[in-house]
MIRO-379053 format. One line per 10 residues: number of its first residue (from 1); their letters; for each residue x, y, z of N, C-alpha, C. Coordinates in Angstrom, 2 decimals. Each point is the difference from the previous one (the first is absolute). Layout:
BEGIN
NUM> a> X,Y,Z,X,Y,Z,X,Y,Z ~ ...
This chain:
BEGIN
1> mkqalividv> -27.18,-22.63,-18.87,1.27,-0.43,0.55,0.22,-1.47,-0.34 ~ 1.16,-0.31,-0.51,0.35,-1.37,-0.36,0.49,-0.75,1.24 ~ -0.68,-1.11,0.31,0.30,-0.78,1.19,0.58,-1.36,-0.32 ~ 0.63,-0.61,1.03,0.43,-1.40,-0.05,-0.32,-0.62,1.35 ~ -0.38,-1.27,-0.02,-0.25,-0.76,1.22,1.26,-0.79,0.32 ~ 0.50,0.15,1.22,1.17,-0.76,0.43,-0.46,-1.07,0.99 ~ 0.28,-1.25,-0.32,-0.35,-1.14,0.85,1.30,-0.49,0.65 ~ 0.13,0.28,1.29,1.26,-0.19,0.71,0.00,-1.29,0.82 ~ 0.96,-0.85,-0.26,0.34,-1.14,0.87,-1.16,-0.95,0.28 ~ -0.93,-0.14,-0.90,-1.10,-0.94,0.17,0.52,-1.36,-0.46
11> qdsfrqrpfw> 0.80,-0.60,0.88,0.78,-1.18,-0.36,-0.05,-1.07,1.07 ~ 0.23,-1.22,-0.44,-0.06,-1.17,0.86,1.01,0.05,1.14 ~ 1.05,0.78,-0.12,1.02,0.11,1.04,-0.61,0.27,1.37 ~ -1.02,0.84,0.05,-0.61,0.37,1.28,-0.71,-1.17,0.67 ~ -0.54,-0.90,-0.79,-0.67,-1.18,0.57,0.97,-0.87,0.80 ~ 1.29,0.16,-0.24,1.02,-0.80,0.66,0.47,0.63,1.31 ~ -0.49,1.18,0.30,0.41,0.72,1.20,-0.88,-0.39,1.19 ~ 0.57,-0.03,1.22,-0.78,-0.40,1.18,-1.16,0.94,0.33 ~ 0.06,1.25,-0.43,-1.06,0.96,0.31,-1.18,-0.06,-0.98 ~ 0.12,-0.82,-1.08,-1.08,-0.08,-0.99,-1.30,-0.38,0.70
21> deteypafve> -1.06,0.70,-0.37,-1.32,-0.22,0.61,-1.03,0.13,-1.11 ~ -0.83,-1.02,-0.15,-1.02,-0.02,-1.07,-1.24,0.83,0.33 ~ -0.13,0.51,1.22,-1.23,0.64,0.45,-0.49,1.09,-0.96 ~ 0.85,0.92,-0.36,-0.40,1.12,-0.85,0.32,-0.22,-1.48 ~ 0.61,-1.13,-0.29,0.46,-0.27,-1.36,-1.12,-0.05,-1.04 ~ -1.12,-0.71,0.24,-1.05,-0.04,-1.03,-0.54,1.38,-0.38 ~ -0.22,0.88,0.97,-0.49,1.34,-0.31,1.04,0.79,-0.80 ~ 1.27,-0.15,0.37,1.08,0.66,-0.73,0.02,-0.46,-1.46 ~ -0.05,-1.32,-0.21,0.04,-0.54,-1.37,-1.17,0.55,-0.81 ~ -1.17,0.04,0.60,-1.18,0.52,-0.71,0.22,1.45,-0.43
31> qiqslidaaa> 0.52,0.83,0.90,0.19,1.43,-0.32,1.12,0.22,-1.02 ~ 1.12,-0.66,0.19,1.11,0.23,-0.94,-0.33,-0.57,-1.37 ~ -0.71,-1.14,-0.04,-0.38,-0.57,-1.29,-0.97,0.91,-0.74 ~ -0.95,0.60,0.73,-0.93,0.92,-0.66,0.74,1.23,-0.53 ~ 1.00,0.44,0.73,0.80,1.14,-0.44,0.83,-0.35,-1.24 ~ 0.62,-1.17,0.01,0.77,-0.46,-1.15,-0.91,-0.12,-1.23 ~ -1.15,-0.61,0.18,-0.94,-0.17,-1.11,-0.49,1.34,-0.54 ~ -0.30,0.94,0.90,-0.47,1.32,-0.44,1.10,0.75,-0.75 ~ 1.24,-0.10,0.49,1.11,0.67,-0.69,0.19,-0.60,-1.39 ~ 0.00,-1.31,-0.09,0.18,-0.66,-1.30,-1.12,0.38,-0.97
41> ardipvlqvf> -1.22,0.08,0.49,-1.14,0.36,-0.85,0.11,1.43,-0.53 ~ 0.70,0.86,0.73,0.16,1.40,-0.41,1.36,0.27,-0.64 ~ 0.73,-1.08,-0.33,1.32,0.12,-0.62,0.99,0.79,0.86 ~ -0.15,-0.13,1.30,0.96,0.58,0.94,1.08,-1.06,0.24 ~ 1.27,0.34,-0.19,1.06,-0.99,0.19,-0.03,-0.60,1.41 ~ 0.17,-1.31,0.07,0.10,-0.72,1.27,1.45,-0.47,0.10 ~ 0.71,0.54,0.98,1.43,-0.27,0.17,0.19,-0.86,1.23 ~ 0.60,-1.16,-0.18,0.18,-0.94,1.09,1.43,0.08,0.54 ~ 0.11,0.07,1.32,1.29,0.08,0.66,0.14,-1.18,0.96 ~ 1.13,-0.67,-0.07,0.33,-1.09,0.92,1.16,0.42,0.89
51> htsvsndpan> -0.09,-0.33,1.28,1.12,0.22,0.91,0.89,-1.23,-0.03 ~ 1.29,0.21,-0.22,0.94,-1.12,-0.03,1.14,0.27,0.96 ~ 0.60,-1.07,0.45,1.15,0.08,0.88,1.27,0.06,-0.82 ~ 1.02,0.67,0.52,1.29,-0.01,-0.68,0.65,-1.37,0.15 ~ -0.43,-0.73,1.03,0.48,-1.38,0.20,-0.71,-0.93,-0.97 ~ 0.67,-1.03,-0.44,-0.65,-0.98,-0.87,-0.19,-1.33,0.75 ~ -0.08,0.08,1.31,-0.20,-1.17,0.84,-1.43,-0.50,-0.18 ~ -0.21,-1.22,-0.51,-1.35,-0.50,-0.24,-0.86,-0.10,1.26 ~ 0.61,0.05,1.18,-0.76,-0.01,1.25,-0.65,1.35,0.29 ~ 0.47,1.05,-0.66,-0.57,1.33,0.17,-1.15,0.15,-0.99
61> pfalasghvk> -1.26,0.18,0.48,-1.14,0.06,-0.92,0.01,1.20,-0.95 ~ 0.88,0.96,0.26,0.11,1.15,-0.91,1.14,-0.15,-1.00 ~ 0.74,-1.08,0.09,1.06,-0.29,-0.97,-0.64,-0.62,-1.25 ~ 0.45,0.40,-1.15,-0.55,-0.56,-1.24,0.11,-1.53,-0.01 ~ 1.07,-0.54,0.58,0.22,-1.45,0.02,-1.02,-0.76,0.85 ~ -0.76,0.71,0.83,-0.98,-0.65,0.88,-1.23,-0.50,-0.76 ~ -0.28,0.63,-1.14,-1.22,-0.33,-0.74,-1.23,0.71,0.52 ~ 0.15,0.85,1.02,-1.15,0.70,0.59,-0.17,1.43,-0.52 ~ 0.92,0.48,-0.81,-0.13,1.34,-0.56,-0.87,-0.12,-1.24 ~ -1.29,-0.17,0.27,-1.01,-0.14,-1.07,-1.32,0.53,0.54
71> tlkelrlapt> -0.87,0.38,-0.91,-1.29,0.58,0.37,-0.80,-0.97,0.86 ~ -0.63,0.53,1.04,-0.88,-0.82,0.82,-1.07,-0.63,-0.89 ~ -0.25,-1.28,0.20,-0.82,-0.79,-0.93,-1.43,0.50,-0.17 ~ -0.54,0.71,0.98,-1.39,0.48,-0.11,-0.14,1.23,-0.88 ~ 1.10,0.60,-0.38,-0.02,1.24,-0.76,0.20,-0.25,-1.49 ~ -0.78,0.69,-0.81,0.13,-0.09,-1.46,0.42,1.37,-0.55 ~ 1.13,0.03,-0.66,0.40,1.24,-0.64,0.95,-0.30,-1.15 ~ -0.08,0.87,-0.98,0.92,-0.05,-1.15,0.72,1.34,0.00 ~ 1.11,0.09,0.73,0.65,1.30,0.17,0.54,0.58,-1.30 ~ -0.06,1.32,-0.08,0.59,0.73,-1.11,1.51,-0.13,0.04
81> avfhktvhss> 0.55,0.01,1.21,1.44,-0.16,0.21,0.22,-0.58,1.39 ~ 1.14,-0.69,0.17,0.35,-0.64,1.28,1.35,0.54,0.46 ~ 0.09,0.27,1.30,1.20,0.55,0.59,0.35,-0.80,1.26 ~ 1.29,0.01,0.35,0.47,-0.65,1.22,0.79,1.02,0.82 ~ -0.19,-0.06,1.32,0.69,0.93,0.89,0.60,-0.74,1.19 ~ 1.00,0.62,0.60,0.61,-0.55,1.21,-0.11,1.00,1.16 ~ -0.67,1.11,-0.22,-0.22,1.04,1.00,-1.50,0.27,0.11 ~ -0.39,0.89,0.89,-1.42,0.22,0.27,-0.72,0.81,-1.08 ~ 0.60,1.00,-0.57,-0.68,0.82,-1.01,-0.01,-0.70,-1.36 ~ -1.19,-0.14,-0.54,-0.14,-0.62,-1.32,0.56,0.85,-1.13
91> lyakdadgat> 0.19,1.29,0.24,0.55,0.83,-1.07,1.42,-0.42,-0.37 ~ 0.69,-0.67,0.92,1.34,-0.50,-0.28,-0.01,-1.38,-0.68 ~ -1.15,-0.65,-0.05,-0.09,-1.33,-0.62,0.45,0.09,-1.46 ~ 0.58,-1.11,-0.49,0.53,0.00,-1.37,-0.66,-1.08,-0.85 ~ -0.14,0.31,-1.28,-0.52,-0.99,-0.94,1.16,-0.86,-0.52 ~ -0.28,-0.91,-0.90,1.02,-0.92,-0.50,1.14,0.72,-0.72 ~ -0.26,1.21,-0.51,1.02,0.77,-0.70,0.78,0.93,0.92 ~ -0.37,0.04,1.29,0.70,0.84,0.96,-0.60,1.38,0.20 ~ -1.09,0.31,-0.70,-0.65,1.31,0.18,-0.84,-0.05,1.28 ~ -0.01,1.12,0.73,-0.77,0.04,1.23,-1.48,0.26,-0.29
101> lqdwlvkhgi> -0.83,-0.30,0.97,-1.43,0.29,-0.11,-0.20,1.50,-0.19 ~ 0.76,0.80,0.73,-0.13,1.45,-0.16,0.33,0.41,-1.44 ~ 1.04,-0.58,-0.58,0.34,0.27,-1.40,-1.17,-0.35,-0.91 ~ -0.60,-1.17,0.24,-1.13,-0.47,-0.82,-1.15,0.98,0.08 ~ -0.32,0.45,1.21,-1.12,0.95,0.18,0.25,1.30,-0.77 ~ 1.20,0.53,0.12,0.34,1.25,-0.69,-0.04,-0.20,-1.51 ~ 0.61,-1.08,-0.48,0.03,-0.29,-1.44,-1.39,-0.10,-0.60 ~ -0.96,-0.53,0.78,-1.36,-0.19,-0.50,-0.95,1.14,0.37 ~ 0.54,1.09,0.50,-0.81,1.19,0.27,-1.00,-0.18,1.14 ~ 0.30,-0.87,0.94,-0.90,-0.24,1.12,0.15,1.14,1.01
111> egiivsgirt> -1.14,0.58,0.38,0.00,1.10,0.97,-0.50,-0.45,1.37 ~ -0.80,-1.05,0.01,-0.58,-0.46,1.25,0.11,-1.51,0.14 ~ 0.19,-0.45,1.24,0.06,-1.43,0.25,-1.02,-0.39,1.07 ~ -0.46,-1.22,-0.12,-0.86,-0.62,0.99,0.84,-1.10,0.64 ~ 0.16,0.06,1.30,0.87,-0.93,0.73,-0.85,-1.07,0.67 ~ 0.30,-1.27,-0.31,-0.71,-1.12,0.61,1.01,-1.09,0.34 ~ -0.40,-0.94,0.86,0.87,-1.13,0.26,0.23,-0.33,1.46 ~ 1.14,-0.65,0.25,0.38,-0.48,1.33,1.34,0.66,0.36 ~ 0.25,0.49,1.06,-0.65,0.30,1.23,-0.34,1.48,0.05 ~ -1.16,0.29,0.55,-0.54,1.35,0.05,1.02,1.02,0.47
121> eqccettsrh> 0.58,-0.25,1.19,0.85,0.98,0.68,1.47,-0.09,-0.40 ~ 0.33,-0.96,-0.81,1.41,-0.15,-0.38,0.18,0.40,-1.46 ~ 0.03,-0.93,-0.91,0.30,0.33,-1.40,-1.06,0.88,-0.65 ~ -1.27,-0.18,0.36,-1.04,0.84,-0.60,0.13,1.45,0.48 ~ 0.15,0.18,1.31,0.16,1.36,0.54,1.30,0.64,-0.49 ~ 1.09,-0.74,0.01,1.29,0.54,-0.44,-0.06,0.43,-1.46 ~ -0.61,-0.84,-0.84,-0.14,0.35,-1.42,-0.82,1.27,-0.16 ~ -1.06,0.13,0.79,-0.87,1.19,-0.08,0.76,1.27,0.36 ~ 0.76,-0.06,1.07,0.77,1.18,0.42,1.05,0.37,-1.06 ~ 0.72,-1.00,-0.49,1.03,0.24,-1.00,-0.62,0.57,-1.28
131> asdagfkvvf> -1.10,-0.59,-0.44,-0.65,0.46,-1.23,-0.51,1.43,0.13 ~ -0.57,0.31,1.15,-0.47,1.36,0.23,1.17,0.99,-0.07 ~ 1.09,-0.33,0.67,1.18,0.87,-0.03,0.58,0.12,-1.41 ~ -0.20,-1.03,-0.83,0.49,0.03,-1.39,-0.95,0.73,-0.94 ~ -1.13,0.49,0.53,-0.91,0.81,-0.81,-1.22,-0.72,-0.55 ~ -0.20,-1.25,0.35,-1.19,-0.73,-0.46,-1.17,0.27,0.93 ~ -1.20,0.04,-0.56,-1.23,0.05,0.80,-0.30,-1.43,0.42 ~ -0.12,-0.22,1.29,-0.15,-1.34,0.54,-1.39,-0.22,0.55 ~ -0.60,-1.12,-0.38,-1.26,-0.44,0.59,0.30,-1.29,0.76 ~ -0.49,-0.07,1.22,0.28,-1.13,0.88,-1.32,-0.65,0.40
141> ptdatltfam> -0.44,-1.03,-0.75,-1.22,-0.71,0.36,0.32,-1.03,1.09 ~ -0.17,0.40,1.23,0.44,-0.81,1.14,-0.62,-1.39,-0.01 ~ -1.24,-0.12,-0.49,-0.64,-1.33,-0.02,0.61,-0.92,-1.05 ~ 0.89,0.53,-0.84,0.73,-0.82,-0.98,1.44,-0.19,0.46 ~ 0.22,0.15,1.31,1.30,-0.32,0.61,-0.25,-0.99,1.13 ~ 1.02,-0.73,0.36,-0.11,-1.01,1.05,1.17,0.13,0.95 ~ -0.29,-0.17,1.29,1.06,-0.05,1.00,-0.37,-1.01,1.07 ~ 0.85,-0.11,0.99,-0.16,-1.01,1.03,0.25,0.63,1.37 ~ -0.49,-0.64,1.04,0.20,0.50,1.37,1.49,0.14,0.28 ~ 0.31,1.00,0.83,1.39,0.25,0.37,0.07,0.37,1.48
151> qspsgqhytp> 1.20,-0.13,0.53,0.24,0.41,1.38,1.17,0.97,0.01 ~ -0.18,1.12,0.71,1.07,1.01,0.09,1.06,-0.44,1.00 ~ 1.15,0.67,-0.01,1.05,-0.33,0.97,-0.47,0.14,1.45 ~ -0.99,0.87,0.24,-0.51,0.18,1.37,-0.99,-1.09,0.41 ~ -0.35,-0.86,-0.96,-0.94,-1.08,0.29,-1.43,0.29,-0.41 ~ -0.25,1.18,-0.52,-1.35,0.36,-0.46,-0.36,-0.84,-1.23 ~ -1.19,-0.59,0.00,-0.47,-0.81,-1.12,-0.87,0.88,-0.90 ~ 0.23,-0.08,-1.30,-0.77,0.76,-0.98,-0.69,-0.96,-0.96 ~ -1.28,0.19,-0.18,-0.77,-0.81,-0.93,0.21,0.53,-1.42 ~ -0.31,-0.79,-1.02,0.06,0.52,-1.36,-0.86,1.26,-0.19
161> aeirdrtelv> -1.16,0.05,0.63,-0.87,1.18,-0.13,0.68,1.24,0.59 ~ 0.68,-0.17,1.13,0.70,1.13,0.61,1.18,0.45,-0.86 ~ 0.69,-0.93,-0.59,1.13,0.33,-0.88,-0.50,0.74,-1.24 ~ -1.09,-0.47,-0.58,-0.56,0.68,-1.18,-0.45,1.42,0.37 ~ -0.63,0.15,1.16,-0.46,1.31,0.44,1.18,0.96,0.16 ~ 1.09,-0.47,0.58,1.19,0.82,0.17,0.60,0.39,-1.36 ~ 0.02,-0.94,-0.93,0.53,0.29,-1.33,-0.86,1.06,-0.68 ~ -1.31,-0.13,0.08,-0.88,1.02,-0.57,0.24,1.36,0.63 ~ 0.18,0.02,1.32,0.24,1.24,0.73,1.24,0.72,-0.53 ~ 1.10,-0.72,-0.17,1.25,0.65,-0.39,0.11,0.29,-1.50
171> lqgrfariar> -0.77,-0.70,-0.82,0.06,0.24,-1.44,-0.99,1.06,-0.48 ~ -1.23,-0.02,0.53,-1.08,0.86,-0.50,0.39,1.47,0.01 ~ -0.14,0.63,-1.16,0.22,1.42,-0.12,1.46,0.42,-0.03 ~ 0.89,-0.94,0.26,1.43,0.30,-0.03,0.68,-0.70,-1.17 ~ -0.26,-1.31,-0.09,0.67,-0.81,-1.01,-0.97,-0.68,-0.96 ~ -1.27,-0.10,0.36,-0.94,-0.75,-0.83,-1.43,0.43,0.29 ~ -0.85,-0.37,-0.94,-1.44,0.08,0.23,-0.45,-1.40,0.40 ~ -0.60,-0.10,1.16,-0.49,-1.30,0.47,-1.35,-0.25,-0.68 ~ -0.19,-1.21,-0.50,-1.23,-0.34,-0.72,-0.35,-1.45,0.24 ~ -1.18,-0.37,-0.38,-0.41,-1.39,-0.07,0.42,-0.49,-1.39
181> aadalaa> 0.20,-1.30,-0.14,0.40,-0.55,-1.30,-0.99,0.38,-1.09 ~ -1.28,0.02,0.34,-1.04,0.31,-0.99,0.10,1.43,-0.51 ~ 0.67,0.88,0.74,0.08,1.43,-0.36,1.41,0.46,-0.35 ~ 0.92,-0.94,-0.17,1.42,0.36,-0.15,0.38,0.51,-1.39 ~ -0.69,-0.43,-1.02,0.36,0.38,-1.36,-0.53,1.40,-0.32 ~ 0.78,0.77,-0.76,-0.41,1.35,-0.37,-1.25,-0.06,-0.86 ~ -0.81,1.00,0.14,-1.27,0.07,-0.78,0.28,0.28,-1.45
């Protein structure tokens, strides 16, 4: 099966948000970097996706004018292709020519994707569900995704570990195969 690694929203924009927390960041960088390196070594396309705002207000860290829509400095990658999106699913992201990520995957005969990046329960989970519904085999290496603590409307506090556990629960066997980064690439 021909695979591609999708690296979602691993960008400086998040460092500008009040919820940014460095606690789990070093482990995340180690796992996603090892996955990127393994994919590159096996000639598996590495596709980078940036989340951008429709606003061009430089005060918005997701606006291109902010200067924060760039790869987090600790990460090293030479992407096969780069896409930008303004919605949660990366399949809608577009390259410089206006082609969507989904178009790119189909054009290149990709049957399976590995989803990595920021935030576990938002763009990574949404991309996984969309890709599964579009017919792709999805692998979700949770340790190569990052999220942050959240509070529900009822006041319940959720840790990143609890959010990751919930994401694994709802994706496994329905939308994706849950894996560790070390086991995400097809044999």
